[in-house]
PAKOL-886006 format. One record per residue (C-alpha): residue in one letter; x, z, y. Coordinates in nm, 4 decimals. Example, Ala and Ser with C-alpha at 12.3 -4.5 7.8 and 13.67 -1.06 7.14 Angstrom:
A_1.2300_0.7800_-0.4500
S_1.3670_0.7140_-0.1060
! end
This chain:
M_-0.8102_-0.2207_2.5869
K_-0.4712_-0.1541_2.4316
L_-0.2901_-0.4205_2.2280
L_-0.0572_-0.2868_1.9629
E_0.1798_-0.5037_1.7630
L_0.1703_-0.5709_1.3910
Q_0.5112_-0.6951_1.2785
V_0.5167_-0.9344_0.9840
R_0.8489_-0.9712_0.8049
E_0.9098_-1.2258_0.5317
I_1.1394_-1.0496_0.2859
T_1.1185_-1.3464_0.0499
P_0.8751_-1.6400_0.0357
K_0.6769_-1.4299_-0.2114
I_0.7009_-1.0849_-0.0479
T_0.5546_-1.0241_0.2977
H_0.6120_-0.6924_0.4736
L_0.3444_-0.5763_0.7194
I_0.4771_-0.3106_0.9591
F_0.1955_-0.1331_1.1431
P_0.2562_0.0794_1.4535
T_0.0695_0.3805_1.3102
Q_-0.0484_0.5160_0.9766
Y_-0.4072_0.5102_1.1016
L_-0.3996_0.1409_1.1937
M_-0.2364_0.0523_0.8613
N_-0.5095_0.2248_0.6645
A_-0.7930_0.1090_0.8894
S_-0.6742_-0.2495_0.8376
L_-0.6114_-0.2371_0.4633
A_-0.8537_0.0208_0.3224
R_-1.1045_-0.2245_0.1775
F_-0.8358_-0.4508_0.0301
S_-0.6662_-0.1587_-0.1440
E_-0.9804_0.0106_-0.2685
Y_-1.1039_-0.3193_-0.4122
A_-0.7662_-0.3589_-0.5828
E_-0.7198_-0.0125_-0.7334
G_-0.9777_0.2385_-0.6102
K_-1.1263_0.4790_-0.8626
E_-1.4848_0.4194_-0.7485
L_-1.4637_0.0831_-0.5727
Q_-1.2158_-0.1198_-0.7805
G_-1.3480_-0.4690_-0.8482
K_-1.6719_-0.4093_-0.6550
L_-1.8094_-0.5811_-0.3466
F_-1.8727_-0.3249_-0.0723
D_-1.9078_-0.3178_0.3044
W_-1.7512_-0.0810_0.5557
E_-2.0514_0.1515_0.5442
D_-2.0121_0.1831_0.1667
F_-1.6475_0.2705_0.2194
Q_-1.7376_0.5350_0.4771
D_-1.9909_0.6924_0.2409
W_-1.7203_0.7147_-0.0243
E_-1.4683_0.8483_0.2291
A_-1.7090_1.1166_0.3545
A_-1.7405_1.2612_0.0030
R_-1.3645_1.3016_-0.0340
S_-1.1802_1.6251_0.0361
E_-0.8855_1.4415_0.1969
D_-0.8658_1.2094_0.4964
Y_-0.7840_0.8569_0.3750
S_-0.6246_0.7603_0.7055
R_-0.3682_1.0408_0.6709
Q_-0.3250_1.0485_0.2938
V_-0.2208_0.6896_0.2153
R_0.1409_0.6224_0.3123
G_0.1818_0.2597_0.2084
H_0.0062_-0.0348_0.0493
N_0.0900_-0.3039_-0.2021
L_-0.1515_-0.5935_-0.2384
T_-0.1287_-0.9038_-0.4526
S_-0.2606_-1.2541_-0.3948
D_-0.5366_-1.1765_-0.6479
D_-0.6535_-0.8825_-0.4363
F_-0.7120_-1.1051_-0.1330
T_-0.9035_-1.3767_-0.3194
P_-1.2619_-1.2435_-0.2805
F_-1.2010_-1.1789_0.0897
L_-1.0648_-1.5291_0.1453
E_-1.3592_-1.6730_-0.0478
G_-1.6058_-1.5017_0.1869
R_-1.7467_-1.2632_-0.0723
F_-1.6791_-0.9661_0.1563
Y_-1.8960_-0.9963_0.4661
P_-1.8835_-0.9101_0.7440
L_-1.5099_-0.8866_0.7896
R_-1.3694_-0.6454_1.0460
R_-1.1322_-0.7622_1.3195
K_-0.8307_-0.5960_1.1603
E_-0.9154_-0.7479_0.8218
K_-0.9361_-1.0923_0.9804
T_-0.5885_-1.0440_1.1265
V_-0.4485_-0.9590_0.7819
L_-0.6232_-1.2560_0.6202
E_-0.4872_-1.4867_0.8896
I_-0.1385_-1.3789_0.7839
V_-0.1834_-1.4303_0.4081
A_-0.4201_-1.7300_0.4061
Q_-0.1417_-1.9891_0.4133
K_0.0742_-1.8257_0.1473
Q_0.1082_-1.9785_-0.1960
A_-0.0002_-1.7576_-0.4882
P_0.1344_-1.5560_-0.6524
F_0.2575_-1.3384_-0.3666
S_0.2687_-0.9729_-0.2670
A_0.1946_-0.8195_0.0720
I_0.3321_-0.4699_0.1205
A_0.2614_-0.2442_0.4173
T_0.4354_0.0475_0.5861
Y_0.4082_0.1981_0.9340
G_0.6238_0.3246_1.2180
K_0.9791_0.1968_1.1942
G_0.8899_0.0277_0.8676
K_1.1194_0.2102_0.6270
N_0.8802_0.4880_0.5275
H_0.7836_0.4454_0.1611
L_0.9346_0.0940_0.1604
K_1.1297_0.1151_-0.1665
H_0.8172_0.2356_-0.3469
E_0.6184_-0.0648_-0.2239
I_0.8968_-0.3141_-0.3044
A_0.8990_-0.1769_-0.6589
H_0.5261_-0.2529_-0.6850
A_0.5869_-0.6069_-0.5600
L_0.8609_-0.6635_-0.8184
F_0.6384_-0.5295_-1.0955
F_0.3778_-0.7926_-1.0057
L_0.6056_-1.0892_-0.9324
D_0.9050_-1.0501_-1.1635
Q_0.8200_-1.0623_-1.5339
D_1.1644_-0.9460_-1.6430
Y_1.1501_-0.6482_-1.4071
Q_0.8005_-0.5594_-1.5243
E_0.8905_-0.5697_-1.8938
K_1.2028_-0.3565_-1.8504
A_1.0329_-0.1067_-1.6186
R_0.7442_-0.0773_-1.8630
T_0.9861_-0.0067_-2.1490
I_1.1561_0.2702_-1.9490
V_0.8264_0.4363_-1.8523
E_0.6824_0.4109_-2.2029
G_0.9925_0.5899_-2.3306
I_0.9208_0.9128_-2.1404
D_0.6616_1.1860_-2.1802
S_0.4336_1.0917_-1.8899
K_0.1154_1.2812_-1.9836
K_0.1344_1.5196_-1.6869
I_0.2098_1.2377_-1.4447
K_-0.0849_1.0369_-1.5748
K_-0.3169_1.3356_-1.5358
H_-0.1932_1.3751_-1.1793
L_-0.2505_1.0052_-1.1051
A_-0.6005_1.0224_-1.2550
R_-0.6830_1.3138_-1.0246
Q_-0.5611_1.1066_-0.7322
G_-0.8006_0.8287_-0.8242
Y_-0.5779_0.5808_-1.0091
K_-0.7163_0.4017_-1.3111
E_-0.5336_0.3769_-1.6408
N_-0.4414_0.0107_-1.5917
N_-0.2358_0.1110_-1.2856
F_-0.0501_0.4060_-1.4427
I_0.2691_0.2295_-1.5580
D_0.3175_0.0489_-1.2276
E_0.2577_0.3626_-1.0230
I_0.4896_0.5751_-1.2384
Q_0.7802_0.3315_-1.2136
A_0.7383_0.3027_-0.8348
S_0.7231_0.6823_-0.8010
L_1.0273_0.7572_-1.0178
I_1.2412_0.5021_-0.8389
E_1.2832_0.7081_-0.5205
E_1.3612_1.0693_-0.4365
E_1.0441_1.1020_-0.2311
G_0.8338_1.0112_-0.5330
L_1.0049_1.2708_-0.7513
N_0.9618_1.5348_-0.4815
C_0.5919_1.4518_-0.4495
L_0.5401_1.5018_-0.8226
Q_0.6909_1.8478_-0.7916
K_0.5080_1.9392_-0.4713
E_0.1654_1.7960_-0.5527
A_0.1475_1.8405_-0.9292
G_0.4015_2.1103_-1.0135
I_0.5927_1.8668_-1.2359
D_0.9621_1.9390_-1.2882
P_1.1406_1.6208_-1.1752
K_1.4612_1.7053_-1.3625
K_1.3222_1.5824_-1.6952
Y_1.2660_1.2384_-1.5427
L_1.6078_1.1962_-1.3810
P_1.7544_0.9784_-1.6628
A_1.4564_0.7413_-1.6414
S_1.4798_0.7483_-1.2630
E_1.8450_0.6410_-1.2727
R_1.7661_0.3543_-1.5101
L_1.4832_0.2381_-1.2853
K_1.7079_0.2544_-0.9793
E_1.9650_0.0355_-1.1532
L_1.6915_-0.2088_-1.2540
F_1.5608_-0.2158_-0.8985
Q_1.9063_-0.2723_-0.7538
Y_1.9548_-0.5737_-0.9812
H_1.6182_-0.7369_-0.9037
A_1.5493_-0.6339_-0.5427
P_1.5750_-0.8980_-0.2678
Q_1.8887_-0.8925_-0.0553
N_1.8503_-0.6928_0.2674
W_1.5091_-0.5616_0.1538
H_1.5827_-0.2333_0.3300
D_1.6842_-0.3861_0.6639
V_1.3564_-0.4140_0.8529
E_1.5261_-0.5909_1.1435
K_1.6425_-0.8880_0.9366
G_1.4444_-1.1829_0.8101
K_1.1800_-1.3941_0.9790
I_0.9582_-1.1675_1.1911
E_0.6301_-1.2647_1.3553
I_0.4138_-1.0536_1.5849
F_0.0347_-1.0297_1.5589
P_-0.1758_-0.8359_1.8135
L_-0.3974_-0.5501_1.6974
P_-0.6638_-0.4763_1.9617
V_-0.7570_-0.1124_2.0110
Y_-1.0566_-0.0641_2.2359
V_-0.9807_0.2720_2.3914
S_-0.8105_0.3759_2.7139
Q_-0.4386_0.4459_2.7256
R_-0.5296_0.8108_2.7745
G_-0.7372_0.8131_2.4584
L_-0.4890_0.6218_2.2445
K_-0.3180_0.9271_2.0942
R_-0.6499_1.0736_1.9882
Y_-0.7497_0.7371_1.8445
Q_-0.4324_0.7106_1.6386
Q_-0.4849_1.0562_1.4897
S_-0.8565_1.0213_1.4143
S_-1.0155_0.9619_1.0770
L_-1.1567_0.6246_0.9797
A_-1.5120_0.7540_0.9914
G_-1.4617_0.8835_1.3436
Y_-1.4299_0.5319_1.4791
S_-1.6769_0.3466_1.2593
Q_-1.8071_0.1272_1.5417
E_-1.4633_-0.0102_1.6286
G_-1.4604_-0.2624_1.3483
K_-1.8022_-0.4148_1.4047
! end
Protein backbone atom coordinates (compact mmCIF):
# COMPACT_ATOMS: atom_id res chain seq x y z
CA MET A 1 0.00 0.00 0.00
CA LYS A 2 1.20 3.49 -0.86
CA LEU A 3 0.01 6.54 1.09
CA LEU A 4 -0.01 9.76 -0.87
CA GLU A 5 -0.67 13.15 0.68
CA LEU A 6 -3.61 15.44 0.02
CA GLN A 7 -2.70 18.97 1.09
CA VAL A 8 -5.54 21.16 2.32
CA ARG A 9 -4.88 24.90 2.34
CA GLU A 10 -7.28 27.42 3.83
CA ILE A 11 -7.05 30.43 1.54
CA THR A 12 -9.82 32.15 3.48
CA PRO A 13 -12.37 30.78 5.97
CA LYS A 14 -14.70 30.42 2.98
CA ILE A 15 -12.27 29.10 0.34
CA THR A 16 -10.51 25.76 0.83
CA HIS A 17 -7.83 24.64 -1.62
CA LEU A 18 -7.35 20.89 -2.09
CA ILE A 19 -3.96 20.06 -3.64
CA PHE A 20 -3.82 16.48 -4.91
CA PRO A 21 -0.54 14.75 -5.77
CA THR A 22 -1.75 13.71 -9.24
CA GLN A 23 -4.44 14.61 -11.76
CA TYR A 24 -5.79 11.07 -11.59
CA LEU A 25 -6.27 11.12 -7.81
CA MET A 26 -7.92 14.55 -7.99
CA ASN A 27 -10.47 13.35 -10.51
CA ALA A 28 -10.99 9.95 -8.90
CA SER A 29 -11.77 11.73 -5.63
CA LEU A 30 -14.02 14.48 -6.98
CA ALA A 31 -15.71 13.06 -10.08
CA ARG A 32 -19.09 12.35 -8.51
CA PHE A 33 -19.20 15.68 -6.66
CA SER A 34 -18.46 17.62 -9.84
CA GLU A 35 -20.75 15.67 -12.13
CA TYR A 36 -23.61 16.08 -9.65
CA ALA A 37 -22.86 19.81 -9.57
CA GLU A 38 -22.54 20.57 -13.28
CA GLY A 39 -22.45 17.43 -15.43
CA LYS A 40 -24.41 17.44 -18.68
CA GLU A 41 -26.01 14.04 -18.04
CA LEU A 42 -25.70 13.65 -14.27
CA GLN A 43 -26.30 17.15 -12.88
CA GLY A 44 -28.72 17.05 -9.96
CA LYS A 45 -29.16 13.26 -10.13
CA LEU A 46 -28.35 10.58 -7.59
CA PHE A 47 -25.96 8.03 -9.10
CA ASP A 48 -23.46 5.46 -7.90
CA TRP A 49 -19.93 4.79 -9.11
CA GLU A 50 -21.12 2.17 -11.59
CA ASP A 51 -23.48 4.73 -13.15
CA PHE A 52 -20.56 7.12 -13.46
CA GLN A 53 -18.43 4.45 -15.13
CA ASP A 54 -21.18 3.67 -17.63
CA TRP A 55 -21.33 7.36 -18.52
CA GLU A 56 -17.53 7.58 -18.68
CA ALA A 57 -17.26 4.54 -20.96
CA ALA A 58 -19.51 6.21 -23.55
CA ARG A 59 -17.31 9.31 -23.73
CA SER A 60 -14.63 9.83 -26.35
CA GLU A 61 -12.24 11.43 -23.83
CA ASP A 62 -10.72 10.11 -20.61
CA TYR A 63 -12.21 12.02 -17.66
CA SER A 64 -9.17 11.40 -15.48
CA ARG A 65 -6.93 13.19 -18.00
CA GLN A 66 -9.33 15.80 -19.33
CA VAL A 67 -10.40 17.63 -16.15
CA ARG A 68 -7.68 19.97 -14.87
CA GLY A 69 -9.33 21.46 -11.81
CA HIS A 70 -12.51 21.51 -9.75
CA ASN A 71 -14.65 24.09 -8.03
CA LEU A 72 -17.34 22.87 -5.65
CA THR A 73 -19.73 24.81 -3.47
CA SER A 74 -21.26 23.96 -0.11
CA ASP A 75 -24.53 23.23 -1.95
CA ASP A 76 -22.80 20.59 -4.07
CA PHE A 77 -21.70 18.63 -1.00
CA THR A 78 -25.10 18.68 0.73
CA PRO A 79 -26.61 15.44 -0.69
CA PHE A 80 -23.38 13.57 0.03
CA LEU A 81 -23.26 14.82 3.62
CA GLU A 82 -26.93 13.92 4.04
CA GLY A 83 -26.23 10.31 3.03
CA ARG A 84 -28.19 10.43 -0.21
CA PHE A 85 -25.18 9.12 -2.15
CA TYR A 86 -24.41 5.59 -0.99
CA PRO A 87 -22.06 3.87 -0.83
CA LEU A 88 -19.34 6.47 -0.56
CA ARG A 89 -15.86 5.64 -1.82
CA ARG A 90 -12.81 6.01 0.42
CA LYS A 91 -11.55 9.07 -1.41
CA GLU A 92 -14.98 10.70 -1.23
CA LYS A 93 -15.08 10.09 2.52
CA THR A 94 -11.72 11.84 2.87
CA VAL A 95 -13.05 14.90 1.01
CA LEU A 96 -16.24 14.97 3.08
CA GLU A 97 -14.21 14.74 6.28
CA ILE A 98 -12.46 17.94 5.22
CA VAL A 99 -15.60 19.95 4.36
CA ALA A 100 -18.04 18.57 6.95
CA GLN A 101 -17.09 21.09 9.64
CA LYS A 102 -17.14 24.14 7.39
CA GLN A 103 -19.87 26.72 7.67
CA ALA A 104 -21.93 27.32 4.50
CA PRO A 105 -21.62 29.06 2.17
CA PHE A 106 -18.11 27.96 1.23
CA SER A 107 -16.16 26.89 -1.84
CA ALA A 108 -13.70 24.02 -2.17
CA ILE A 109 -11.38 24.27 -5.16
CA ALA A 110 -8.96 21.57 -6.31
CA THR A 111 -5.74 21.47 -8.30
CA TYR A 112 -2.93 18.91 -8.54
CA GLY A 113 0.84 18.68 -8.56
CA LYS A 114 2.46 21.78 -7.13
CA GLY A 115 -0.97 23.33 -6.75
CA LYS A 116 -0.68 26.31 -9.09
CA ASN A 117 -1.99 24.63 -12.23
CA HIS A 118 -5.35 26.16 -13.18
CA LEU A 119 -5.54 27.87 -9.76
CA LYS A 120 -6.61 31.35 -10.92
CA HIS A 121 -9.45 29.83 -12.94
CA GLU A 122 -10.76 27.98 -9.88
CA ILE A 123 -10.42 31.02 -7.58
CA ALA A 124 -12.50 32.98 -10.08
CA HIS A 125 -15.24 30.35 -9.78
CA ALA A 126 -15.11 30.60 -5.99
CA LEU A 127 -15.44 34.39 -6.11
CA PHE A 128 -18.37 34.14 -8.51
CA PHE A 129 -20.19 31.96 -5.97
CA LEU A 130 -19.21 33.73 -2.75
CA ASP A 131 -18.88 37.41 -3.65
CA GLN A 132 -22.10 39.02 -4.88
CA ASP A 133 -20.37 42.19 -6.04
CA TYR A 134 -17.81 40.20 -8.03
CA GLN A 135 -20.53 38.05 -9.57
CA GLU A 136 -22.65 41.01 -10.66
CA LYS A 137 -19.72 42.86 -12.23
CA ALA A 138 -18.31 39.75 -13.92
CA ARG A 139 -21.76 38.94 -15.29
CA THR A 140 -22.08 42.46 -16.72
CA ILE A 141 -18.71 42.15 -18.47
CA VAL A 142 -19.52 38.75 -19.98
CA GLU A 143 -23.01 39.79 -21.07
CA GLY A 144 -21.43 42.72 -22.92
CA ILE A 145 -19.47 40.51 -25.34
CA ASP A 146 -20.49 38.32 -28.26
CA SER A 147 -20.12 34.92 -26.58
CA LYS A 148 -22.16 32.73 -28.95
CA LYS A 149 -19.15 30.71 -30.14
CA ILE A 150 -17.86 30.25 -26.61
CA LYS A 151 -21.26 29.05 -25.44
CA LYS A 152 -21.46 26.55 -28.30
CA HIS A 153 -18.01 25.29 -27.33
CA LEU A 154 -19.02 24.95 -23.67
CA ALA A 155 -22.21 23.11 -24.65
CA ARG A 156 -20.14 20.62 -26.66
CA GLN A 157 -17.95 20.11 -23.61
CA GLY A 158 -20.99 19.22 -21.53
CA TYR A 159 -21.73 22.45 -19.66
CA LYS A 160 -25.33 23.48 -19.14
CA GLU A 161 -26.63 26.95 -19.88
CA ASN A 162 -26.89 27.92 -16.21
CA ASN A 163 -23.10 27.51 -15.92
CA PHE A 164 -22.12 29.47 -19.05
CA ILE A 165 -21.54 32.92 -17.52
CA ASP A 166 -19.45 31.57 -14.65
CA GLU A 167 -17.35 29.38 -16.94
CA ILE A 168 -16.77 32.18 -19.46
CA GLN A 169 -15.57 34.66 -16.84
CA ALA A 170 -13.21 32.08 -15.31
CA SER A 171 -11.85 31.18 -18.76
CA LEU A 172 -11.27 34.76 -19.94
CA ILE A 173 -9.49 35.72 -16.75
CA GLU A 174 -6.28 33.80 -17.54
CA GLU A 175 -4.04 33.36 -20.56
CA GLU A 176 -4.43 29.59 -20.44
CA GLY A 177 -8.19 29.92 -20.81
CA LEU A 178 -7.86 32.19 -23.84
CA ASN A 179 -5.34 29.82 -25.42
CA CYS A 180 -7.67 26.86 -24.86
CA LEU A 181 -10.51 28.65 -26.65
CA GLN A 182 -8.24 29.12 -29.65
CA LYS A 183 -6.79 25.61 -29.56
CA GLU A 184 -9.95 23.64 -28.80
CA ALA A 185 -12.62 25.73 -30.53
CA GLY A 186 -10.78 27.81 -33.12
CA ILE A 187 -11.97 31.02 -31.44
CA ASP A 188 -9.82 34.11 -31.97
CA PRO A 189 -8.92 35.30 -28.45
CA LYS A 190 -8.01 38.81 -29.61
CA LYS A 191 -11.65 39.93 -29.72
CA TYR A 192 -12.01 39.08 -26.03
CA LEU A 193 -8.87 40.83 -24.78
CA PRO A 194 -10.67 44.01 -23.59
CA ALA A 195 -13.13 41.92 -21.56
CA SER A 196 -10.25 39.79 -20.30
CA GLU A 197 -8.40 42.86 -19.01
CA ARG A 198 -11.51 44.12 -17.22
CA LEU A 199 -12.03 40.72 -15.61
CA LYS A 200 -8.39 40.59 -14.51
CA GLU A 201 -8.75 43.98 -12.84
CA LEU A 202 -11.95 42.83 -11.14
CA PHE A 203 -10.24 39.66 -9.96
CA GLN A 204 -7.24 41.56 -8.64
CA TYR A 205 -9.54 43.77 -6.56
CA HIS A 206 -11.59 40.92 -5.06
CA ALA A 207 -9.10 38.04 -4.84
CA PRO A 208 -7.82 36.97 -1.40
CA GLN A 209 -4.34 38.11 -0.45
CA ASN A 210 -1.63 35.55 -1.24
CA TRP A 211 -4.13 33.38 -3.16
CA HIS A 212 -1.36 32.39 -5.56
CA ASP A 213 1.17 31.38 -2.89
CA VAL A 214 0.40 27.72 -2.27
CA GLU A 215 2.96 27.55 0.53
CA LYS A 216 1.25 30.16 2.70
CA GLY A 217 -1.83 29.83 4.85
CA LYS A 218 -2.94 27.06 7.18
CA ILE A 219 -2.07 23.70 5.59
CA GLU A 220 -3.24 20.29 6.78
CA ILE A 221 -2.26 16.89 5.41
CA PHE A 222 -4.72 14.05 4.77
CA PRO A 223 -3.58 10.57 3.65
CA LEU A 224 -4.87 9.12 0.38
CA PRO A 225 -4.39 5.33 0.37
CA VAL A 226 -3.45 3.75 -2.95
CA TYR A 227 -3.54 -0.03 -2.89
CA VAL A 228 -0.87 -0.88 -5.43
CA SER A 229 2.82 -1.67 -5.14
CA GLN A 230 5.44 1.05 -5.43
CA ARG A 231 6.39 -0.51 -8.75
CA GLY A 232 2.85 -0.21 -10.04
CA LEU A 233 2.25 3.31 -8.77
CA LYS A 234 3.21 5.10 -12.00
CA ARG A 235 0.86 2.94 -14.02
CA TYR A 236 -1.86 3.54 -11.45
CA GLN A 237 -1.46 7.30 -11.64
CA GLN A 238 -1.74 7.28 -15.43
CA SER A 239 -4.69 4.89 -15.68
CA SER A 240 -8.29 5.79 -16.43
CA LEU A 241 -10.94 5.79 -13.73
CA ALA A 242 -12.64 2.75 -15.21
CA GLY A 243 -9.39 0.81 -15.17
CA TYR A 244 -9.36 0.76 -11.39
CA SER A 245 -13.06 0.45 -10.62
CA GLN A 246 -12.55 -1.95 -7.72
CA GLU A 247 -10.23 0.41 -5.83
CA GLY A 248 -13.03 2.52 -4.44
CA LYS A 249 -15.24 -0.26 -3.11
